[in-house]
C-alpha positions in Angstrom: -0.1 -0.1 0.4 1.5 3.7 -1.1 0.6 6.3 1.3 1.1 9.8 0.1 0.0 13.5 0.8 -1.6 15.9 -0.9 -0.4 20.0 0.5 -2.7 22.5 -1.0 -0.8 25.8 0.5 -2.9 29.0 0.7 -3.7 32.5 2.2 -6.0 33.6 4.5 -7.5 37.0 5.8 -9.4 36.8 9.4 -10.7 39.9 10.1 -11.6 40.1 13.8 -14.9 42.2 14.6 -14.9 43.5 18.4 -18.1 45.3 20.1 -16.9 47.7 23.5 -18.7 49.0 25.5 -18.0 53.6 26.2 -17.5 53.1 29.2 -15.4 50.4 29.2 -13.2 52.0 26.5 -13.2 55.4 28.8 -12.2 54.1 32.0 -8.9 52.4 29.7 -8.4 55.6 27.3 -9.8 58.1 29.3 -12.0 59.0 26.6 -13.8 57.1 23.1 -11.9 59.4 20.4 -7.9 58.9 22.2 -8.4 55.3 22.0 -9.0 55.5 18.0 -6.5 57.6 18.1 -4.0 54.6 19.9 -5.9 52.4 16.9 -4.4 54.9 14.1 -1.6 55.3 15.1 -1.6 50.9 15.3 -2.7 51.1 11.5 0.7 53.2 10.3 3.3 50.9 12.3 1.5 47.8 10.8 0.5 49.2 7.5 0.3 52.4 6.9 -3.5 52.9 5.4 -4.7 55.3 8.1 -2.6 58.5 9.0 -2.0 58.4 12.5 -4.1 61.0 14.9 -2.6 63.0 18.3 0.4 61.4 20.4 1.6 58.6 19.9 0.2 55.8 22.3 2.3 55.3 25.3 3.2 51.6 26.5 0.5 51.3 28.4 -2.1 51.8 26.0 -0.7 50.0 23.8 -0.6 47.0 26.4 -4.2 47.9 27.4 -5.0 46.7 23.6 -3.1 44.1 23.2 -5.6 43.4 26.6 -8.6 43.9 25.1 -7.5 42.0 21.1 -5.9 39.5 23.5 -9.2 38.8 25.6 -12.1 40.0 24.7 -14.9 38.3 22.8 -14.8 39.3 19.0 -16.5 38.1 15.7 -14.4 35.7 13.8 -15.1 36.1 9.5 -11.8 34.5 7.7 -11.5 34.9 3.8 -10.4 32.0 2.2 -8.8 34.1 -0.9 -6.8 31.9 -3.0 -9.0 29.2 -2.3 -11.8 31.8 -3.6 -9.9 32.4 -6.6 -7.9 28.8 -7.9 -4.3 31.1 -7.0 -2.0 28.1 -4.7 -0.3 25.7 -4.8 -0.7 22.6 -4.0 2.2 20.2 -3.2 2.3 15.7 -2.9 4.8 14.0 -0.8 5.0 10.4 -0.5 5.0 9.1 3.1 7.5 6.3 3.8 6.4 2.8 4.9 8.5 1.5 8.3 
């Protein structure tokens, strides 16, 4: 008997949607506006799609944001865009039998 594996190499975009109460944001960041400023700096640092607003976040504000994204409930949407377009690589490998 011959055993082999097939691997599809895909790329996926994952979108995480958080819903936070204004009161919770205000407790940690002082205002909803300040929270938006902190987010704008994160976007600029990672992807450059948003112009930073206001002062750069402090380390405490960055840590508070990490706490939210690591621990709060979120809705997740995955877009396996290479599966939709058929633009992915496939590899095969024979599994050696003992």
